[in-house]
Structure formats: C-alpha cells, structure tokens
C-alpha positions as CSV (number, residue, x, y, z in Angstrom):
1,X,1.5,-68.4,-25.9
2,X,4.5,-70.6,-27.0
3,X,5.2,-73.8,-28.3
4,X,6.1,-76.5,-25.6
5,X,10.2,-76.2,-27.1
6,X,10.3,-72.7,-27.0
7,X,9.2,-72.6,-23.8
8,X,12.4,-75.4,-23.7
9,X,14.8,-73.5,-25.4
10,X,13.9,-70.3,-23.8
11,X,14.0,-72.1,-19.7
12,X,17.9,-73.5,-21.1
13,X,18.7,-69.8,-22.4
14,X,17.4,-68.5,-19.0
15,X,19.5,-70.9,-17.3
16,X,22.4,-70.9,-19.5
17,X,22.8,-66.9,-19.0
18,X,22.6,-67.6,-14.7
19,X,25.1,-69.7,-14.2
20,X,27.1,-67.9,-16.7
21,X,26.4,-64.4,-14.7
22,X,27.4,-66.6,-11.1
23,X,31.3,-66.5,-13.3
24,X,33.6,-63.9,-12.3
25,X,34.3,-61.2,-15.5
26,X,37.9,-62.8,-16.5
27,X,36.6,-66.6,-15.8
28,X,33.7,-65.9,-18.5
29,X,33.3,-67.6,-22.0
30,X,33.3,-64.7,-24.2
31,X,29.9,-63.7,-25.7
32,X,30.2,-65.1,-28.6
33,X,31.4,-69.1,-27.4
34,X,28.7,-68.6,-25.4
35,X,26.2,-68.3,-27.9
36,X,27.9,-70.6,-30.7
37,X,27.4,-73.1,-27.5
38,X,23.5,-72.7,-27.4
39,X,23.2,-72.7,-31.1
40,X,25.0,-76.2,-30.5
41,X,22.4,-77.0,-28.1
42,X,19.5,-75.8,-30.1
43,X,20.4,-78.3,-33.0
44,X,21.0,-80.8,-30.9
45,X,17.9,-80.6,-29.0
46,X,15.9,-81.1,-32.8
47,X,15.9,-76.6,-33.9
48,X,16.7,-76.2,-37.6
49,X,16.7,-72.5,-38.9
50,X,14.5,-71.3,-40.9
51,X,14.9,-68.7,-43.2
52,X,11.8,-66.3,-43.4
53,X,9.4,-67.0,-46.6
54,X,10.3,-64.4,-49.5
55,X,7.8,-60.9,-50.0
56,X,5.2,-61.9,-52.2
57,X,5.2,-59.9,-55.2
58,X,3.9,-56.4,-56.1
59,X,0.5,-56.2,-57.1
60,X,-1.0,-53.9,-59.3
61,X,-3.6,-51.6,-57.3
62,X,-6.5,-52.1,-59.8
63,X,-5.3,-55.8,-59.5
64,X,-4.5,-56.1,-62.8
65,X,-1.5,-58.3,-64.6
66,X,-0.1,-59.1,-67.4
67,X,-1.8,-58.5,-70.6
68,X,-5.0,-56.8,-68.9
69,X,-2.1,-54.5,-66.7
70,X,-0.9,-53.4,-70.1
71,X,-4.4,-52.9,-71.7
72,X,-5.0,-51.6,-68.8
73,X,-2.3,-48.2,-69.1
74,X,-2.6,-48.2,-72.2
75,X,-5.7,-47.1,-72.3
76,X,-5.1,-44.6,-69.8
77,X,-3.1,-43.0,-72.5
78,X,-5.3,-43.4,-75.1
79,X,-7.2,-40.7,-73.1
80,X,-4.6,-38.3,-73.9
81,X,-3.8,-34.9,-72.4
82,X,-6.6,-32.1,-71.3
83,X,-5.8,-30.7,-74.8
84,X,-7.6,-33.3,-75.5
85,X,-4.5,-35.3,-78.2
C-alpha cells in the first residue's frame, strides 16, 4: 500500500513521462534535465532525501560482547590441541 504522497508522486511522474513521450525525440529535454525538473517538483512538494539507515554492528554468534567475548575466546583457546596442551 502506498502513502498518499507516494501515490501523488507516482501519478505526477507518470503524467510527465506521458507528456514527454508525446513530443518528437529531437524536441524532448535531455533525460538529465527531465530528472532534475522532477526532483525539483518533489522537493517543492515536501520530499526530502532520507539516506538508508546504517546496518547494525555485527554481533558475535553466541551473543557475547566485550570482556565476556574475550573470556570465551580465551577459554576456547585454553582447551588446547588434541595432544593435551
């Protein structure tokens, strides 16, 4: 489901593309100019670019962090090799 703002933007873009495509190819604005004009329209209607959220930091598979993680790694290392060290 789309928000009303997204629906309006989609309809406006579809209308602009339709109108642009009706012109002869040599009379059309460049695609860059077309895109710039549409972004200006979006901003004039309240749109603001929102960058994607940063991904969460990776967590250890066992859920340990900090000193607890270090202790678990040291305990695993202290088990030693198969020769008993």
